[in-house]
C-alpha positions as CSV (number, residue, x, y, z in Angstrom):
1,M,27.9,-65.7,-72.3
2,T,31.6,-66.0,-72.1
3,V,34.0,-64.0,-70.2
4,S,37.9,-63.3,-70.4
5,A,38.7,-63.9,-66.6
6,D,41.7,-63.9,-64.1
7,T,41.0,-67.3,-62.9
8,N,42.4,-67.0,-59.6
9,T,40.9,-63.8,-58.4
10,M,37.4,-63.5,-57.4
11,P,35.0,-60.4,-58.8
12,G,35.5,-57.4,-56.6
13,G,38.9,-58.2,-55.6
14,A,37.7,-60.1,-52.7
15,G,39.6,-63.4,-53.7
16,R,43.0,-64.7,-53.3
17,P,45.8,-62.6,-54.9
18,A,46.6,-63.8,-58.6
19,G,49.7,-65.7,-59.2
20,A,52.6,-64.3,-61.6
21,N,51.5,-66.7,-64.3
22,V,47.7,-65.8,-64.4
23,M,45.7,-67.9,-66.9
24,R,43.3,-65.9,-69.0
25,S,40.7,-67.8,-71.0
26,Q,37.2,-67.5,-72.4
27,A,35.0,-69.0,-70.0
28,R,31.1,-69.5,-69.8
29,V,29.5,-67.3,-67.0
30,P,25.9,-67.6,-65.6
31,D,23.1,-65.9,-67.5
32,F,20.7,-65.9,-64.4
33,F,20.9,-66.2,-60.7
34,I,18.3,-67.4,-58.2
35,V,19.3,-65.1,-55.3
36,G,17.3,-66.3,-52.4
37,H,15.6,-66.1,-50.0
38,P,16.0,-69.8,-48.3
39,K,13.0,-71.7,-47.3
40,C,11.2,-69.8,-50.0
41,G,11.2,-72.4,-52.6
42,T,14.6,-71.8,-54.2
43,T,15.6,-75.5,-54.1
44,A,12.1,-76.5,-55.6
45,L,12.8,-73.9,-58.2
46,Y,16.3,-74.9,-59.0
47,R,15.2,-78.5,-59.4
48,M,12.5,-77.8,-61.8
49,L,14.4,-75.4,-63.9
50,R,17.4,-77.7,-64.2
51,S,15.2,-80.4,-65.9
52,H,14.4,-77.9,-68.8
53,S,16.3,-78.9,-71.9
54,Q,17.0,-75.1,-72.6
55,I,18.6,-74.4,-69.1
56,F,21.9,-75.7,-67.5
57,M,22.4,-75.3,-63.9
58,P,25.2,-77.2,-62.0
59,D,25.0,-80.1,-59.8
60,I,26.0,-77.8,-56.8
61,K,23.2,-75.7,-55.6
62,E,24.4,-72.9,-53.3
63,P,27.9,-72.4,-54.6
64,W,28.0,-69.3,-52.5
65,F,31.0,-68.0,-54.4
66,L,29.8,-64.5,-54.8
67,A,28.9,-63.8,-51.3
68,P,32.3,-64.7,-49.6
69,E,31.7,-63.0,-46.4
70,L,28.8,-65.5,-45.9
71,R,30.7,-68.8,-46.8
72,S,32.6,-70.9,-44.4
73,P,34.9,-74.0,-44.9
74,M,32.9,-75.6,-42.1
75,R,29.7,-75.7,-44.2
76,A,31.5,-77.5,-47.2
77,E,32.0,-80.6,-44.8
78,V,28.3,-81.0,-44.8
79,L,27.3,-80.0,-48.1
80,G,30.4,-80.9,-50.3
81,R,33.2,-79.0,-51.9
82,R,32.4,-75.3,-53.0
83,P,34.4,-73.5,-55.5
84,E,37.2,-71.3,-54.0
85,T,38.5,-69.6,-57.1
86,L,37.0,-67.9,-60.0
87,E,38.3,-70.6,-62.2
88,Q,36.7,-73.3,-60.3
89,Y,33.5,-71.2,-60.2
90,L,33.2,-71.0,-63.7
91,A,34.1,-74.5,-64.3
92,L,30.7,-75.3,-63.0
93,F,29.3,-73.8,-66.3
94,A,31.5,-75.0,-68.7
95,P,29.4,-78.1,-69.5
96,A,26.5,-75.6,-70.6
97,R,25.5,-75.8,-74.2
98,P,25.6,-72.6,-76.4
99,D,21.8,-72.8,-76.9
100,Q,21.3,-73.1,-73.0
101,R,20.7,-70.4,-70.3
102,A,23.1,-71.1,-67.7
103,G,22.3,-70.2,-64.0
104,E,22.7,-70.9,-60.5
105,A,21.0,-70.6,-57.2
106,S,22.5,-69.2,-53.9
107,S,19.9,-68.2,-51.3
108,S,22.4,-66.1,-49.5
109,Y,22.9,-63.6,-52.4
110,L,19.8,-61.7,-51.4
111,M,20.9,-61.0,-48.1
112,S,24.6,-60.3,-48.9
113,P,25.5,-56.6,-49.4
114,S,28.2,-57.3,-51.7
115,A,26.9,-60.1,-54.0
116,A,24.7,-57.9,-56.2
117,G,27.9,-55.9,-57.3
118,R,29.8,-59.1,-57.7
119,I,27.1,-60.5,-60.0
120,A,27.3,-57.4,-62.1
121,E,30.9,-57.2,-62.4
122,L,30.8,-60.9,-63.6
123,S,27.6,-60.5,-65.9
124,Q,26.2,-57.1,-66.3
125,R,23.2,-58.5,-68.3
126,A,22.6,-61.2,-65.9
127,R,18.7,-61.9,-65.0
128,I,18.0,-62.1,-61.3
129,V,15.1,-64.1,-59.7
130,A,14.3,-63.6,-56.1
131,I,11.5,-65.0,-53.9
132,L,10.0,-63.1,-50.8
133,R,8.0,-64.7,-48.1
134,E,5.8,-63.4,-45.3
135,P,8.3,-62.2,-42.6
136,A,7.1,-64.1,-39.5
137,S,6.6,-67.5,-41.1
138,F,9.7,-67.1,-43.1
139,L,12.0,-66.5,-39.8
140,R,10.2,-69.5,-38.2
141,S,11.1,-71.5,-41.0
142,L,14.7,-70.2,-41.2
143,H,15.2,-70.6,-37.6
144,L,14.2,-74.4,-37.7
145,Q,16.5,-74.9,-40.7
146,N,19.2,-73.2,-38.8
147,V,18.8,-75.5,-35.8
148,Q,18.8,-78.5,-38.3
149,L,22.1,-77.6,-39.8
150,H,23.8,-76.6,-36.5
151,V,23.9,-73.0,-37.5
152,D,21.9,-72.1,-34.2
153,T,21.9,-74.0,-31.1
154,E,19.0,-72.0,-29.7
155,R,15.7,-74.0,-30.3
156,D,13.5,-71.1,-29.2
157,L,12.8,-68.5,-31.5
158,R,11.9,-65.8,-29.3
159,R,15.3,-66.1,-27.3
160,A,17.1,-66.5,-30.5
161,L,15.8,-63.1,-31.6
162,A,16.6,-61.6,-28.4
163,L,20.2,-62.8,-28.7
164,E,20.6,-60.6,-32.1
165,D,22.2,-57.5,-30.5
166,E,24.8,-59.6,-28.7
167,R,25.4,-61.8,-31.6
168,R,25.8,-58.8,-33.9
169,R,28.8,-57.8,-31.6
170,G,30.3,-61.3,-32.0
171,L,29.0,-62.5,-28.6
172,R,26.9,-65.5,-27.7
173,I,27.9,-67.3,-31.0
174,P,27.3,-71.0,-30.6
175,P,30.6,-73.1,-30.9
176,G,31.5,-73.9,-34.5
177,S,28.6,-71.9,-36.0
178,P,29.7,-71.6,-39.6
179,R,27.6,-68.5,-40.7
180,P,27.1,-66.2,-37.6
181,Q,25.5,-63.7,-40.1
182,A,22.4,-66.3,-40.5
183,L,21.8,-65.8,-36.7
184,L,20.8,-62.0,-37.3
185,Y,17.2,-63.1,-38.4
186,S,15.8,-59.5,-38.8
187,E,18.6,-58.7,-41.2
188,H,17.0,-61.2,-43.6
189,V,13.7,-59.3,-43.9
190,R,15.1,-56.0,-45.0
191,Y,13.2,-56.8,-48.4
192,V,13.2,-53.3,-49.9
193,E,16.9,-52.6,-49.2
194,Q,17.9,-56.1,-50.6
195,L,15.9,-55.7,-53.8
196,R,17.0,-52.1,-54.4
197,R,20.5,-53.3,-54.5
198,Y,19.7,-55.3,-57.6
199,H,17.3,-53.0,-59.2
200,D,20.0,-50.2,-59.0
201,L,22.6,-52.5,-60.9
202,F,20.4,-54.4,-63.1
203,G,17.1,-52.2,-63.7
204,R,13.7,-53.7,-62.9
205,A,13.4,-55.5,-66.2
206,R,16.0,-57.8,-65.3
207,V,14.9,-58.6,-61.7
208,L,11.9,-61.1,-61.2
209,V,10.5,-60.8,-57.9
210,L,8.2,-63.9,-56.9
211,I,6.1,-64.1,-54.0
212,Y,6.2,-67.4,-52.0
213,D,2.3,-67.7,-51.8
214,D,2.3,-67.7,-55.7
215,F,4.9,-70.4,-55.9
216,R,3.0,-72.7,-53.4
217,A,-0.5,-72.0,-54.8
218,R,0.2,-71.8,-58.3
219,N,3.5,-73.7,-58.8
220,E,3.5,-74.6,-62.5
221,A,2.1,-71.1,-63.6
222,T,4.8,-69.3,-61.7
223,V,7.5,-71.7,-62.9
224,R,6.2,-70.8,-66.5
225,R,6.6,-67.2,-65.4
226,V,10.1,-67.9,-64.9
227,L,10.8,-69.5,-68.1
228,R,9.4,-66.5,-69.9
229,F,11.5,-64.3,-68.0
230,L,14.4,-66.4,-69.1
231,E,13.3,-66.4,-72.4
232,V,13.2,-70.3,-73.1
233,D,10.5,-72.4,-74.0
234,E,7.6,-72.1,-71.5
235,L,5.5,-74.8,-72.7
236,A,7.7,-77.5,-72.0
237,P,6.7,-80.2,-69.5
238,I,7.3,-79.2,-65.8
239,E,7.5,-81.5,-63.0
240,V,6.1,-80.1,-59.7
241,V,8.6,-80.5,-56.8
242,E,8.6,-79.9,-53.4
243,A,12.0,-79.8,-51.8
244,N,13.3,-79.0,-48.1
245,P,10.1,-79.2,-46.1
246,T,10.3,-77.6,-42.7
247,V,11.2,-79.9,-39.8
248,A,12.0,-79.8,-36.3
249,V,14.9,-81.2,-34.4
250,R,13.7,-83.5,-31.7
251,S,17.2,-84.2,-30.1
252,L,20.3,-82.0,-30.5
253,H,22.3,-84.3,-29.0
254,L,21.3,-87.2,-31.1
255,H,21.5,-84.9,-34.4
256,R,25.0,-84.0,-33.5
257,A,25.8,-87.6,-33.1
258,V,24.4,-88.9,-36.5
259,Q,25.8,-85.6,-38.1
260,A,29.5,-86.7,-36.5
261,V,29.2,-90.2,-37.9
262,Q,28.0,-88.9,-41.6
263,V,31.0,-86.4,-41.8
264,G,33.4,-88.6,-39.9
265,N,34.1,-85.9,-37.2
266,G,36.5,-86.9,-34.1
267,P,37.7,-90.1,-32.7
268,V,34.0,-91.2,-31.4
269,A,32.7,-90.8,-35.2
270,E,35.6,-93.0,-36.4
271,T,35.2,-95.7,-33.7
272,V,31.2,-95.8,-34.4
273,K,31.9,-95.9,-38.3
274,A,34.5,-98.7,-37.9
275,S,32.0,-100.7,-35.9
276,L,29.3,-100.4,-38.5
277,K,31.7,-101.4,-41.3
278,T,32.3,-104.6,-39.7
279,I,28.4,-105.5,-39.7
280,T,26.8,-103.6,-42.4
281,S,27.2,-102.7,-46.0
282,R,27.9,-99.0,-47.0
283,R,24.5,-99.0,-48.5
284,L,22.8,-100.2,-45.3
285,R,24.8,-97.9,-43.3
286,H,23.7,-94.9,-45.3
287,A,20.1,-96.1,-45.2
288,G,20.2,-96.6,-41.7
289,L,21.4,-93.1,-40.7
290,R,18.8,-91.5,-43.1
291,A,16.0,-93.6,-41.3
292,V,17.3,-92.3,-38.0
293,R,17.4,-88.8,-39.1
294,R,13.8,-89.1,-40.4
295,G,12.2,-91.1,-37.6
296,V,14.1,-90.0,-34.6
297,V,16.1,-86.9,-35.2
298,F,13.6,-84.8,-37.0
299,G,9.9,-84.7,-36.7
300,A,7.0,-82.3,-37.7
301,P,7.6,-78.8,-36.1
302,S,5.2,-77.9,-33.2
303,P,2.5,-75.5,-34.0
304,P,4.0,-71.9,-34.2
305,D,3.7,-69.6,-31.2
306,A,0.7,-67.3,-31.9
307,E,1.7,-64.6,-29.6
308,L,5.2,-64.5,-31.0
309,M,3.9,-64.6,-34.6
310,A,1.5,-61.7,-33.8
311,Q,4.6,-59.8,-32.2
312,L,6.6,-60.5,-35.3
313,R,3.9,-59.4,-37.7
314,R,3.4,-56.1,-35.9
315,R,7.2,-55.6,-35.8
316,F,7.7,-56.1,-39.6
317,A,4.4,-54.3,-40.5
318,P,6.5,-51.3,-41.7
319,E,8.6,-53.3,-44.0
320,V,5.7,-55.2,-45.5
321,M,4.0,-51.8,-46.2
322,A,7.1,-50.4,-47.7
323,L,7.5,-53.4,-49.7
324,S,3.9,-53.3,-51.1
325,E,4.4,-49.6,-52.3
326,Y,8.1,-50.7,-53.7
327,L,6.4,-53.7,-55.8
328,E,3.2,-52.0,-56.2
329,R,1.4,-54.9,-55.0
330,D,-0.9,-55.4,-52.1
331,L,1.2,-57.8,-49.8
332,V,-0.2,-56.1,-46.6
333,G,-3.6,-57.6,-47.6
334,L,-2.3,-60.8,-49.2
335,W,-0.2,-61.5,-45.9
336,G,-3.0,-60.5,-43.6
337,Y,-1.3,-57.3,-42.1
338,D,-4.4,-55.2,-42.6
339,G,-6.0,-57.0,-39.8
340,L,-3.2,-56.4,-37.2
341,A,-4.3,-54.8,-33.9
C-alpha cells in the first residue's frame, strides 16, 4: 500500500510543524501492526513473521512512532535511533517488495489511547494483531522487565503497584525514568477498552486477538493462524523462536554500571571504556559485558509471591469476566479465575 504523505508531520497532527517546502511523495505504509502487549510474545512473533518470504518487517522492532505520548529520547540511547518524522517512519518500509505484506511491531500501541486512531489515519485497511496474557502473570513479567530496563527502580511489585496513584500525579517517578506511563501497571490490563478502540476503527474482521497461552502451547499453529489472517502462504516453513525470557535484576547498582559502560553515559563510563580499550578488542569488550549481564547482573526470577498473585487475580477478575464475554471465549476457566475464593 502507498500513501501520499506530508513527510514532516505525524498523523493526527502530533508531529513537528511542516516546513514551507513540504515534500509529498508516494510512500509505502504498513499493511499490518502487531500492537502488543509487551511480555506476551510480540518479539518472538515479530521474528518468526519477518522470516517469511511474503512478509517485510523492518530491522527496528518497536518504532513507537504512532504512540508519541509513550516515546522518549532517553529510550533511543539504549535501543537505537527511532524515527522522529513521518518521512523517517515510512522509510522503514521502503525496501518492501510489492508482493510482500509490510508490517511493524510496537508493543505500546495497545495501551496507547491515541495509536489506534493514528494507525487508522495512516492506513484504514490495516490489519491488527494483539496478544493478551493473564493479568497477574503479565504484570509480574512486565514489572521485572521495567526494572531490567531502568523504567522502574522499585524492585518489589507490591510496592510498585501501591505507588500508582502518586505516580499518576507525577510523583515518586524514578529519576530518569523514560516512560512514567509504563509505571501505571493496572492501566495495561484494561483489555476490553483497549480492544474496543481497534474494533471501532477497523472492525472485528481486521483485528486478530491472540491469547498468550495459545501462543506458548501451540506456537506453530498460532503463527500459521496469523499467516492466514495476513493472507500469505500459511504452509511456509516456520522456525520456532523464544525471545525476551523473563529475568530478574540481581543488583541495580551493577546493572546501572554495565549499562553506563555500554551506552557511554558520564565521565566514569568514559574512563572505564578508555581503560578497557587499552587491554581488549572491541569484540572481547562486548562479549565480556554480555557475560557480566548474563551471569552477574541478571538471573532467574524468584518464585512469584503467591499471596500477591491471588490478590491481583481477585482484583482483575471483573476485567477477565468482561473480556471473556467480549471475545466470546472462556478465559475465566482458561486462566483459573473460576476457582477464586
